[in-house]
KEFI-958723 format. One record per residue: residue number from 1; residue in one letter; x negated, y, z negated of N, C-alpha, C, O in turn. Coordinates in steps of 0.2 Angstrom, whole numbers, padded with zeros to 4 digits. Atoms other than C-alpha are relative to their C-alpha. Example, Ala and Ser with C-alpha at 12.3 -4.5 7.8 and 13.67 -1.06 7.14 Angstrom:
% KEFI-958723
+------+----------+-------+-------+-------+-------+-------+-------+-------+-------+-------+-------+-------+-------+
| tilo | drendren |  n.c1 |  n.c2 |  n.c3 | ca.c1 | ca.c2 | ca.c3 |  c.c1 |  c.c2 |  c.c3 |  o.c1 |  o.c2 |  o.c3 |
+------+----------+-------+-------+-------+-------+-------+-------+-------+-------+-------+-------+-------+-------+
|    1 |        A | -0004 | -0006 |  0000 | -0062 | -0022 | -0039 | -0004 |  0006 |  0000 | -0009 |  0005 | -0003 |
|    2 |        S |  0004 | -0006 |  0001 | -0068 | -0005 | -0036 |  0004 |  0005 | -0003 |  0001 |  0011 | -0004 |
+------+----------+-------+-------+-------+-------+-------+-------+-------+-------+-------+-------+-------+-------+
***
This chain:
% KEFI-958723
+------+----------+-------+-------+-------+-------+-------+-------+-------+-------+-------+-------+-------+-------+
| tilo | drendren |  n.c1 |  n.c2 |  n.c3 | ca.c1 | ca.c2 | ca.c3 |  c.c1 |  c.c2 |  c.c3 |  o.c1 |  o.c2 |  o.c3 |
+------+----------+-------+-------+-------+-------+-------+-------+-------+-------+-------+-------+-------+-------+
|    1 |        M |  0003 |  0000 |  0006 | -0214 | -0051 |  0723 |  0005 |  0002 | -0006 |  0010 |  0006 | -0004 |
|    2 |        K | -0005 | -0002 |  0006 | -0205 | -0051 |  0706 | -0004 |  0003 | -0005 | -0010 |  0001 | -0007 |
|    3 |        V |  0003 | -0004 |  0005 | -0210 | -0038 |  0694 |  0004 |  0000 | -0007 |  0010 |  0002 | -0006 |
|    4 |        V | -0003 | -0001 |  0007 | -0206 | -0039 |  0675 | -0002 |  0007 | -0002 | -0008 |  0008 | -0003 |
|    5 |        W |  0002 | -0007 |  0002 | -0205 | -0021 |  0669 |  0002 |  0000 | -0007 |  0008 |  0002 | -0009 |
|    6 |        L | -0001 |  0000 |  0007 | -0207 | -0022 |  0650 |  0000 |  0007 | -0002 | -0005 |  0011 | -0001 |
|    7 |        H | -0001 | -0007 |  0003 | -0201 | -0006 |  0642 |  0003 |  0001 | -0007 |  0006 | -0004 | -0009 |
|    8 |        G | -0002 | -0001 |  0006 | -0197 |  0001 |  0626 | -0004 |  0005 | -0004 | -0009 |  0008 | -0001 |
|    9 |        A |  0004 | -0005 |  0004 | -0204 |  0012 |  0612 | -0007 | -0003 | -0001 | -0008 | -0008 |  0001 |
|   10 |        A |  0007 |  0002 |  0002 | -0222 |  0011 |  0606 |  0001 | -0005 | -0005 |  0006 | -0005 | -0009 |
|   11 |        A |  0000 |  0006 |  0005 | -0226 | -0005 |  0596 |  0006 | -0005 |  0000 |  0007 | -0008 | -0005 |
|   12 |        V | -0006 |  0005 |  0000 | -0211 | -0015 |  0601 | -0003 | -0007 |  0003 |  0001 | -0012 |  0002 |
|   13 |        G |  0003 |  0007 | -0002 | -0223 | -0029 |  0608 | -0001 | -0001 |  0008 | -0001 | -0006 |  0010 |
|   14 |        K |  0001 |  0001 | -0008 | -0224 | -0025 |  0627 | -0006 | -0003 |  0002 | -0006 | -0008 |  0006 |
|   15 |        L |  0006 |  0003 | -0002 | -0242 | -0029 |  0629 | -0001 | -0007 | -0002 | -0004 | -0011 |  0001 |
|   16 |        T |  0001 |  0007 |  0002 | -0242 | -0044 |  0618 |  0004 | -0005 |  0004 |  0002 | -0010 |  0005 |
|   17 |        V | -0004 |  0004 | -0005 | -0227 | -0051 |  0628 | -0003 | -0001 |  0007 | -0003 | -0006 |  0009 |
|   18 |        A |  0003 |  0000 | -0007 | -0236 | -0046 |  0644 | -0006 | -0005 |  0000 | -0007 | -0009 |  0005 |
|   19 |        K |  0006 |  0005 |  0000 | -0252 | -0056 |  0639 |  0003 | -0007 |  0000 | -0001 | -0011 |  0003 |
|   20 |        V | -0003 |  0006 |  0000 | -0241 | -0071 |  0635 |  0002 | -0002 |  0007 |  0001 | -0008 |  0010 |
|   21 |        L | -0003 |  0001 | -0007 | -0233 | -0070 |  0653 | -0006 | -0001 |  0004 | -0006 | -0005 |  0009 |
|   22 |        N |  0006 |  0001 | -0004 | -0251 | -0068 |  0660 | -0003 | -0007 | -0001 | -0005 | -0010 |  0003 |
|   23 |        E |  0004 |  0006 |  0002 | -0259 | -0082 |  0650 |  0003 | -0007 |  0001 |  0000 | -0012 |  0003 |
|   24 |        H | -0003 |  0006 |  0000 | -0246 | -0095 |  0650 |  0005 | -0001 |  0006 |  0007 | -0007 |  0007 |
|   25 |        F | -0004 |  0000 | -0005 | -0235 | -0091 |  0665 | -0003 |  0002 |  0007 |  0001 |  0002 |  0012 |
|   26 |        G |  0003 | -0002 | -0006 | -0247 | -0084 |  0678 |  0001 |  0006 |  0003 |  0000 |  0008 |  0008 |
|   27 |        Y | -0001 | -0006 | -0002 | -0241 | -0067 |  0679 | -0006 |  0005 |  0000 | -0010 |  0004 | -0004 |
|   28 |        K |  0005 | -0005 |  0000 | -0253 | -0054 |  0685 |  0002 |  0006 | -0005 |  0008 |  0007 | -0006 |
|   29 |        L | -0001 | -0005 |  0005 | -0255 | -0041 |  0671 | -0002 |  0007 |  0002 | -0008 |  0009 |  0003 |
|   30 |        F |  0001 | -0007 | -0002 | -0253 | -0022 |  0675 |  0003 |  0004 | -0006 |  0009 |  0006 | -0006 |
|   31 |        H | -0002 | -0003 |  0006 | -0252 | -0014 |  0658 | -0001 |  0008 |  0000 | -0005 |  0010 |  0004 |
|   32 |        N |  0000 | -0008 |  0000 | -0248 |  0005 |  0655 | -0007 |  0003 | -0001 | -0008 |  0008 |  0003 |
|   33 |        H |  0006 | -0003 |  0002 | -0265 |  0009 |  0648 | -0005 |  0000 |  0006 | -0010 |  0003 |  0006 |
|   34 |        L |  0005 |  0000 | -0006 | -0274 |  0004 |  0664 |  0001 |  0006 |  0004 | -0005 |  0010 |  0006 |
|   35 |        A | -0001 | -0007 | -0004 | -0266 |  0019 |  0674 | -0002 |  0006 | -0005 | -0005 |  0011 | -0002 |
|   36 |        V |  0001 | -0005 |  0004 | -0267 |  0030 |  0659 | -0007 |  0001 | -0002 | -0010 |  0007 | -0001 |
|   37 |        D |  0007 | -0001 |  0001 | -0285 |  0027 |  0655 | -0004 |  0002 |  0006 | -0008 |  0006 |  0005 |
|   38 |        L |  0003 | -0002 | -0006 | -0290 |  0029 |  0673 |  0002 |  0008 |  0001 | -0003 |  0012 |  0003 |
|   39 |        S | -0001 | -0007 |  0000 | -0281 |  0046 |  0673 | -0004 |  0004 | -0005 | -0006 |  0010 | -0004 |
|   40 |        L |  0004 | -0004 |  0005 | -0289 |  0051 |  0657 | -0008 |  0001 |  0001 | -0011 |  0005 | -0002 |
|   41 |        S |  0007 |  0000 | -0002 | -0306 |  0048 |  0665 | -0001 |  0007 |  0004 | -0007 |  0009 |  0004 |
|   42 |        I |  0001 | -0006 | -0004 | -0303 |  0064 |  0675 |  0004 |  0006 | -0003 |  0002 |  0012 | -0001 |
|   43 |        Y | -0003 | -0006 |  0003 | -0291 |  0075 |  0665 | -0002 |  0001 | -0006 | -0005 | -0003 | -0010 |
|   44 |        E |  0002 | -0002 |  0006 | -0295 |  0084 |  0650 |  0004 | -0003 | -0006 |  0001 | -0005 | -0011 |
|   45 |        E | -0004 |  0003 |  0005 | -0281 |  0077 |  0640 |  0007 | -0003 |  0003 |  0009 | -0001 |  0008 |
|   46 |        F | -0006 |  0003 | -0002 | -0265 |  0067 |  0641 |  0005 |  0005 |  0001 |  0006 |  0009 | -0003 |
|   47 |        G | -0006 | -0005 | -0001 | -0251 |  0077 |  0649 | -0003 |  0006 |  0004 |  0001 |  0010 |  0006 |
|   48 |        D |  0003 | -0006 | -0002 | -0263 |  0090 |  0656 |  0002 |  0000 |  0008 |  0002 | -0005 |  0012 |
|   49 |        K | -0002 | -0002 | -0007 | -0258 |  0098 |  0673 |  0005 | -0005 |  0003 |  0010 | -0006 |  0000 |
|   50 |        D | -0004 |  0005 | -0004 | -0251 |  0085 |  0685 | -0001 | -0007 | -0002 |  0000 | -0012 |  0002 |
|   51 |        F |  0002 |  0007 |  0002 | -0256 |  0070 |  0674 |  0005 | -0005 |  0001 |  0003 | -0011 |  0003 |
|   52 |        F | -0005 |  0005 | -0001 | -0240 |  0061 |  0674 |  0002 | -0002 |  0007 |  0003 | -0008 |  0009 |
|   53 |        D | -0001 |  0001 | -0007 | -0237 |  0063 |  0693 | -0006 | -0005 |  0002 | -0005 | -0009 |  0006 |
|   54 |        F |  0006 |  0004 | -0002 | -0255 |  0056 |  0696 |  0000 | -0007 | -0003 | -0001 | -0012 |  0001 |
|   55 |        T |  0000 |  0006 |  0003 | -0253 |  0042 |  0684 |  0006 | -0005 |  0003 |  0005 | -0010 |  0004 |
|   56 |        N | -0006 |  0003 | -0004 | -0236 |  0037 |  0692 | -0002 | -0002 |  0007 |  0000 | -0007 |  0009 |
|   57 |        Q |  0003 |  0001 | -0007 | -0245 |  0038 |  0709 | -0004 | -0006 |  0000 | -0004 | -0011 |  0004 |
|   58 |        I |  0004 |  0005 |  0001 | -0258 |  0026 |  0703 |  0004 | -0007 | -0001 |  0002 | -0012 |  0002 |
|   59 |        R | -0004 |  0005 |  0001 | -0245 |  0014 |  0697 |  0004 | -0003 |  0006 |  0003 | -0009 |  0008 |
|   60 |        R | -0003 |  0002 | -0006 | -0235 |  0014 |  0713 | -0005 | -0003 |  0005 | -0003 | -0008 |  0009 |
|   61 |        T |  0005 |  0002 | -0004 | -0251 |  0012 |  0723 | -0002 | -0007 | -0001 | -0003 | -0011 |  0003 |
|   62 |        T |  0002 |  0007 |  0002 | -0256 | -0003 |  0713 |  0005 | -0005 |  0001 |  0004 | -0011 |  0004 |
|   63 |        L | -0005 |  0005 | -0001 | -0239 | -0011 |  0714 |  0001 | -0002 |  0008 |  0002 | -0007 |  0009 |
|   64 |        A | -0001 |  0001 | -0007 | -0238 | -0008 |  0733 | -0006 | -0005 |  0002 | -0005 | -0009 |  0007 |
|   65 |        K |  0006 |  0004 | -0002 | -0256 | -0016 |  0735 |  0002 | -0007 | -0002 |  0000 | -0012 |  0001 |
|   66 |        A | -0002 |  0007 |  0003 | -0250 | -0031 |  0724 |  0005 | -0004 |  0005 |  0004 | -0009 |  0006 |
|   67 |        Q | -0005 |  0003 | -0005 | -0235 | -0034 |  0736 | -0004 | -0001 |  0006 | -0003 | -0007 |  0009 |
|   68 |        E |  0003 |  0001 | -0006 | -0246 | -0032 |  0751 | -0005 | -0006 |  0000 | -0005 | -0010 |  0005 |
|   69 |        I |  0005 |  0006 |  0000 | -0259 | -0045 |  0746 |  0003 | -0007 | -0003 | -0001 | -0012 | -0003 |
|   70 |        G | -0004 |  0007 |  0001 | -0246 | -0058 |  0741 |  0001 | -0002 | -0007 |  0002 | -0008 | -0009 |
|   71 |        V | -0001 |  0002 |  0007 | -0245 | -0057 |  0722 |  0008 | -0002 | -0001 |  0012 |  0002 |  0002 |
|   72 |        T | -0007 |  0002 |  0000 | -0229 | -0066 |  0718 |  0004 |  0002 | -0007 |  0010 |  0003 | -0007 |
|   73 |        H | -0003 | -0002 |  0007 | -0226 | -0062 |  0699 | -0005 |  0005 | -0003 | -0011 |  0003 | -0004 |
|   74 |        L |  0004 | -0005 |  0003 | -0232 | -0047 |  0690 |  0004 |  0003 | -0006 |  0010 |  0004 | -0005 |
|   75 |        V | -0004 | -0003 |  0006 | -0228 | -0040 |  0673 | -0004 |  0007 | -0001 | -0010 |  0008 | -0001 |
|   76 |        M |  0002 | -0007 |  0001 | -0229 | -0021 |  0670 |  0002 |  0003 | -0007 |  0008 |  0001 | -0008 |
|   77 |        T | -0003 | -0003 |  0007 | -0228 | -0012 |  0653 |  0000 |  0008 |  0001 | -0003 |  0011 |  0005 |
|   78 |        H | -0001 | -0008 | -0001 | -0222 |  0006 |  0651 |  0004 |  0002 | -0006 |  0010 | -0001 | -0008 |
|   79 |        M | -0004 | -0003 |  0005 | -0216 |  0016 |  0636 |  0003 |  0006 |  0004 |  0001 |  0011 |  0006 |
|   80 |        I | -0004 | -0005 | -0003 | -0202 |  0026 |  0644 |  0007 |  0001 | -0003 |  0009 | -0004 | -0006 |
|   81 |        C | -0006 | -0001 |  0003 | -0187 |  0034 |  0638 |  0005 |  0001 |  0006 |  0005 |  0006 |  0010 |
|   82 |        Y | -0005 |  0000 | -0006 | -0171 |  0031 |  0649 |  0003 |  0007 |  0001 |  0004 |  0009 |  0006 |
|   83 |        E | -0003 | -0007 | -0001 | -0163 |  0048 |  0645 | -0004 |  0005 |  0003 | -0002 |  0009 |  0007 |
|   84 |        S |  0004 | -0006 | -0002 | -0177 |  0060 |  0647 | -0004 | -0001 |  0006 | -0007 |  0003 |  0009 |
|   85 |        E |  0004 |  0001 | -0006 | -0186 |  0051 |  0661 |  0004 | -0004 |  0006 |  0001 | -0007 |  0010 |
|   86 |        I | -0005 |  0003 | -0005 | -0171 |  0046 |  0672 | -0002 |  0001 |  0007 | -0002 | -0003 |  0011 |
|   87 |        I |  0002 | -0002 | -0007 | -0178 |  0055 |  0687 | -0006 | -0005 |  0002 | -0006 | -0008 |  0008 |
|   88 |        E |  0006 |  0004 | -0001 | -0195 |  0045 |  0686 |  0002 | -0007 |  0001 |  0000 | -0011 |  0005 |
|   89 |        I | -0002 |  0007 |  0000 | -0186 |  0029 |  0682 |  0004 | -0002 |  0007 |  0002 | -0007 |  0010 |
|   90 |        N | -0003 |  0001 | -0007 | -0175 |  0031 |  0698 | -0005 |  0000 |  0006 | -0004 | -0003 |  0011 |
|   91 |        R |  0006 |  0000 | -0005 | -0191 |  0035 |  0708 | -0003 | -0007 |  0001 | -0004 | -0010 |  0006 |
|   92 |        Y |  0002 |  0007 |  0001 | -0197 |  0018 |  0702 |  0005 | -0005 |  0003 |  0003 | -0009 |  0007 |
|   93 |        L | -0005 |  0005 | -0003 | -0181 |  0009 |  0706 |  0001 |  0000 |  0008 |  0001 | -0005 |  0011 |
|   94 |        N | -0001 | -0001 | -0007 | -0180 |  0017 |  0723 | -0007 | -0003 |  0004 | -0006 | -0006 |  0009 |
|   95 |        F |  0007 |  0003 | -0002 | -0199 |  0012 |  0726 |  0001 | -0007 |  0001 | -0001 | -0010 |  0006 |
|   96 |        F | -0001 |  0007 | -0001 | -0195 | -0006 |  0722 |  0004 | -0002 |  0005 |  0002 | -0007 |  0009 |
|   97 |        D | -0004 |  0002 | -0006 | -0181 | -0007 |  0734 | -0003 |  0001 |  0007 | -0003 | -0003 |  0011 |
|   98 |        E |  0003 | -0001 | -0007 | -0191 |  0001 |  0748 | -0005 | -0005 |  0001 | -0007 | -0006 |  0007 |
|   99 |        Q |  0005 |  0005 | -0001 | -0205 | -0011 |  0745 |  0002 | -0007 |  0000 | -0002 | -0011 |  0002 |
|  100 |        G | -0003 |  0007 |  0000 | -0194 | -0026 |  0744 | -0002 | -0004 | -0006 | -0003 | -0010 | -0006 |
|  101 |        I |  0003 |  0003 |  0007 | -0200 | -0029 |  0726 |  0006 | -0002 | -0004 |  0010 |  0003 | -0005 |
|  102 |        E | -0005 |  0001 |  0004 | -0188 | -0038 |  0715 | -0002 |  0002 | -0007 | -0007 |  0000 | -0010 |
|  103 |        V |  0002 | -0003 |  0007 | -0188 | -0029 |  0698 |  0005 | -0003 | -0005 |  0011 | -0003 | -0004 |
|  104 |        Y | -0004 |  0003 |  0006 | -0182 | -0036 |  0681 | -0002 |  0005 | -0006 | -0007 |  0003 | -0009 |
|  105 |        P |  0001 | -0004 |  0006 | -0182 | -0022 |  0668 |  0002 | -0003 | -0006 |  0008 | -0005 | -0007 |
|  106 |        I | -0001 |  0004 |  0006 | -0184 | -0030 |  0651 | -0001 |  0005 | -0005 | -0007 |  0007 | -0006 |
|  107 |        H |  0001 | -0005 |  0006 | -0181 | -0019 |  0636 | -0001 | -0004 | -0006 |  0003 | -0008 | -0008 |
|  108 |        L |  0002 |  0003 |  0007 | -0189 | -0024 |  0620 |  0003 |  0005 | -0005 |  0001 |  0011 | -0005 |
|  109 |        N | -0003 | -0005 |  0004 | -0179 | -0017 |  0606 |  0000 | -0003 | -0008 |  0006 | -0005 | -0010 |
|  110 |        P |  0000 |  0002 |  0007 | -0184 | -0023 |  0588 |  0002 |  0005 | -0004 |  0003 |  0011 | -0002 |
|  111 |        S | -0002 | -0005 |  0005 | -0179 | -0015 |  0572 | -0005 |  0006 | -0001 | -0011 |  0004 |  0001 |
|  112 |        H |  0005 | -0006 |  0002 | -0187 |  0002 |  0567 | -0005 | -0003 | -0005 | -0011 | -0001 | -0005 |
|  113 |        A |  0004 |  0003 |  0005 | -0194 | -0007 |  0552 | -0006 | -0004 |  0003 | -0011 | -0004 |  0001 |
|  114 |        A |  0004 |  0004 | -0003 | -0202 | -0020 |  0563 | -0005 |  0004 |  0004 | -0011 |  0003 |  0004 |
|  115 |        I |  0004 | -0004 | -0004 | -0209 | -0007 |  0575 | -0006 |  0004 | -0005 | -0012 |  0004 | -0003 |
|  116 |        L |  0005 | -0003 |  0005 | -0217 |  0003 |  0560 | -0005 | -0005 | -0003 | -0011 | -0003 | -0004 |
|  117 |        A |  0005 |  0005 |  0002 | -0225 | -0013 |  0553 | -0005 | -0002 |  0005 | -0011 | -0003 |  0003 |
|  118 |        R |  0004 |  0002 | -0006 | -0232 | -0017 |  0570 | -0005 |  0006 |  0001 | -0011 |  0005 |  0004 |
|  119 |        S |  0004 | -0006 | -0002 | -0239 |  0001 |  0572 | -0007 |  0000 | -0003 | -0012 |  0003 |  0000 |
|  120 |        E |  0007 |  0000 |  0004 | -0254 | -0002 |  0560 | -0004 | -0006 |  0002 | -0009 | -0007 | -0002 |
|  121 |        S |  0004 |  0005 | -0002 | -0261 | -0017 |  0569 | -0007 |  0002 |  0002 | -0008 |  0008 |  0005 |
|  122 |        N |  0007 | -0002 | -0002 | -0280 | -0017 |  0572 |  0000 |  0001 |  0007 | -0004 |  0006 |  0009 |
|  123 |        E |  0000 | -0001 | -0008 | -0277 | -0018 |  0591 |  0002 |  0007 |  0001 | -0001 |  0010 |  0006 |
|  124 |        R | -0002 | -0007 | -0001 | -0267 | -0002 |  0590 | -0004 |  0005 | -0002 | -0006 |  0010 |  0001 |
|  125 |        V |  0004 | -0005 |  0003 | -0278 |  0007 |  0579 | -0007 |  0001 |  0004 | -0009 |  0007 |  0004 |
|  126 |        N |  0006 |  0000 | -0004 | -0293 |  0003 |  0590 |  0001 |  0002 |  0007 | -0003 |  0001 |  0012 |
|  127 |        S | -0001 | -0002 | -0007 | -0285 |  0010 |  0606 |  0003 |  0007 |  0000 |  0003 |  0010 | -0005 |
|  128 |        H | -0004 | -0006 |  0000 | -0276 |  0025 |  0612 |  0007 |  0000 | -0002 |  0011 |  0005 | -0001 |
|  129 |        K | -0007 |  0001 |  0002 | -0260 |  0019 |  0606 |  0002 |  0003 | -0006 | -0002 |  0004 | -0011 |
|  130 |        I | -0002 | -0003 |  0006 | -0249 |  0027 |  0593 | -0001 | -0005 | -0006 |  0002 | -0011 | -0005 |
|  131 |        S |  0001 |  0004 |  0006 | -0254 |  0019 |  0576 |  0001 |  0003 | -0006 |  0001 |  0000 | -0011 |
|  132 |        C | -0002 | -0003 |  0007 | -0248 |  0031 |  0563 |  0007 | -0001 | -0001 |  0011 |  0002 |  0003 |
|  133 |        P | -0007 |  0001 |  0001 | -0232 |  0026 |  0556 |  0004 |  0006 | -0001 |  0010 |  0006 |  0001 |
|  134 |        K | -0004 | -0006 |  0000 | -0227 |  0044 |  0552 |  0002 |  0003 |  0007 |  0007 |  0005 |  0008 |
|  135 |        I | -0001 | -0003 | -0007 | -0229 |  0050 |  0570 |  0005 | -0005 |  0004 |  0009 | -0002 |  0007 |
|  136 |        L | -0004 |  0005 | -0003 | -0221 |  0034 |  0576 |  0008 |  0001 | -0002 |  0012 |  0000 |  0001 |
|  137 |        S | -0007 |  0000 |  0003 | -0206 |  0036 |  0564 |  0003 |  0007 |  0003 |  0009 |  0006 |  0005 |
|  138 |        T | -0002 | -0006 | -0003 | -0204 |  0054 |  0571 |  0002 | -0001 |  0007 |  0008 |  0001 |  0009 |
|  139 |        L | -0002 |  0002 | -0007 | -0204 |  0048 |  0589 |  0006 | -0004 |  0000 |  0010 | -0003 |  0004 |
|  140 |        L | -0006 |  0005 |  0000 | -0191 |  0034 |  0585 |  0006 |  0004 | -0002 |  0011 |  0003 |  0001 |
|  141 |        T | -0006 | -0004 |  0002 | -0180 |  0047 |  0577 |  0002 |  0005 |  0005 |  0008 |  0006 |  0006 |
|  142 |        E | -0002 | -0005 | -0004 | -0181 |  0060 |  0590 |  0001 | -0002 |  0007 |  0004 |  0002 |  0012 |
|  143 |        T | -0001 |  0003 | -0007 | -0181 |  0049 |  0606 |  0004 | -0006 |  0000 |  0003 | -0011 | -0004 |
|  144 |        K | -0004 |  0006 | -0001 | -0169 |  0036 |  0612 | -0004 | -0004 |  0006 | -0004 | -0002 |  0011 |
|  145 |        F |  0003 |  0004 | -0005 | -0178 |  0022 |  0621 |  0005 | -0005 |  0002 |  0004 | -0011 |  0000 |
|  146 |        N | -0005 |  0005 | -0002 | -0163 |  0014 |  0629 | -0002 | -0004 |  0006 | -0008 | -0002 |  0009 |
|  147 |        A |  0001 |  0005 | -0006 | -0163 |  0000 |  0642 |  0001 |  0004 |  0006 |  0005 |  0008 |  0007 |
|  148 |        I | -0001 | -0002 | -0007 | -0166 |  0004 |  0660 |  0007 | -0003 |  0003 |  0007 | -0009 |  0002 |
|  149 |        Q | -0006 |  0003 | -0003 | -0149 |  0002 |  0669 | -0001 | -0003 |  0007 | -0003 |  0001 |  0011 |
|  150 |        H |  0002 |  0003 | -0007 | -0151 | -0011 |  0683 |  0004 | -0007 | -0001 |  0004 | -0010 | -0006 |
|  151 |        T | -0004 |  0006 |  0000 | -0142 | -0027 |  0688 | -0004 | -0006 | -0003 | -0002 | -0011 | -0005 |
|  152 |        N |  0004 |  0005 |  0003 | -0157 | -0037 |  0683 | -0003 |  0001 | -0007 | -0007 | -0003 | -0009 |
|  153 |        A |  0003 | -0002 |  0006 | -0160 | -0029 |  0667 |  0003 | -0004 | -0006 |  0009 | -0006 | -0006 |
|  154 |        I | -0002 |  0003 |  0007 | -0159 | -0037 |  0649 | -0003 |  0004 | -0005 | -0009 |  0007 | -0004 |
|  155 |        S |  0003 | -0003 |  0006 | -0162 | -0030 |  0632 | -0001 | -0006 | -0005 |  0004 | -0010 | -0006 |
|  156 |        I |  0001 |  0005 |  0005 | -0170 | -0041 |  0619 | -0002 |  0003 | -0007 | -0007 |  0007 | -0007 |
|  157 |        N |  0001 | -0002 |  0007 | -0170 | -0038 |  0600 | -0006 | -0006 | -0002 | -0004 | -0011 | -0004 |
|  158 |        N |  0005 |  0004 |  0002 | -0187 | -0046 |  0596 | -0003 |  0001 | -0007 | -0009 | -0001 | -0008 |
|  159 |        T |  0002 | -0001 |  0007 | -0188 | -0042 |  0578 | -0002 | -0007 | -0003 | -0007 | -0007 | -0006 |
|  160 |        E |  0002 |  0006 |  0003 | -0188 | -0060 |  0573 | -0002 | -0005 |  0005 | -0003 | -0011 |  0003 |
|  161 |        L |  0002 |  0005 | -0005 | -0194 | -0068 |  0589 | -0008 |  0001 |  0001 | -0011 |  0006 |  0000 |
|  162 |        T |  0007 |  0000 | -0002 | -0212 | -0073 |  0593 | -0001 |  0003 |  0007 |  0003 |  0002 |  0011 |
|  163 |        P |  0001 | -0002 | -0007 | -0220 | -0066 |  0609 |  0001 | -0006 |  0005 |  0003 | -0005 |  0010 |
|  164 |        N | -0001 |  0006 | -0004 | -0220 | -0084 |  0616 |  0008 | -0001 |  0001 |  0010 | -0003 |  0007 |
|  165 |        Q | -0007 |  0001 | -0001 | -0201 | -0085 |  0613 |  0003 |  0005 |  0005 |  0007 |  0004 |  0009 |
|  166 |        V | -0003 | -0005 | -0004 | -0198 | -0068 |  0621 | -0002 | -0001 |  0008 |  0001 | -0001 |  0012 |
|  167 |        A |  0002 |  0002 | -0007 | -0209 | -0073 |  0636 |  0004 | -0005 |  0003 |  0005 | -0005 |  0009 |
|  168 |        K | -0004 |  0005 | -0002 | -0200 | -0089 |  0638 |  0007 |  0002 |  0002 |  0010 |  0000 |  0007 |
|  169 |        M | -0007 | -0003 | -0002 | -0183 | -0079 |  0638 | -0001 |  0004 |  0007 |  0004 |  0003 |  0011 |
|  170 |        V |  0001 | -0004 | -0006 | -0190 | -0068 |  0651 |  0000 | -0004 |  0007 |  0003 | -0003 |  0012 |
|  171 |        V |  0001 |  0004 | -0006 | -0195 | -0082 |  0663 |  0006 | -0004 |  0001 |  0008 | -0004 |  0007 |
|  172 |        E | -0007 |  0003 | -0001 | -0178 | -0091 |  0660 |  0004 |  0005 |  0004 |  0008 |  0003 |  0008 |
|  173 |        H | -0004 | -0005 | -0003 | -0170 | -0074 |  0665 | -0001 |  0001 |  0007 |  0003 |  0001 |  0011 |
|  174 |        I |  0002 | -0002 | -0007 | -0179 | -0072 |  0681 |  0001 | -0007 |  0004 |  0003 | -0006 |  0010 |
|  175 |        G | -0001 |  0007 | -0004 | -0177 | -0091 |  0686 | -0006 | -0002 |  0004 | -0005 | -0007 |  0007 |
+------+----------+-------+-------+-------+-------+-------+-------+-------+-------+-------+-------+-------+-------+
***
């Protein structure tokens, strides 16, 4: 199985690109909020107790099942910070190796101005996603959302690119 791991800050276009990969290129879509929303159904709030461990367990279980049932291409979205979450990232990379899953970490990295403009979209406002430009601006200032280091990784500045263009670049990268 080939997994495209779209990552970056909030509002960079991860889910939008993932939907294009799903709709136009046949990738199964496993976006971040599927696991987060499932966890929120039993936890009092985001980050409560062992929320993150449980959510990551859901993700890995789902990925292992996809591999087991013969899914060939899957796209996964994740807002993850390379510097502060390096231990968890390495757990995922080890998991992919152990499962025999080819992973392609794709870092979406538009300008901060583009991110802030995207943050107020109706889709974001009507979800659990960060949609307040002030909060997002603080997050972008305080956190470095660097690319995951891996031989299959690429970083794409999608400030001026459409989601279709980005998806095509991803498909070409994977081959």
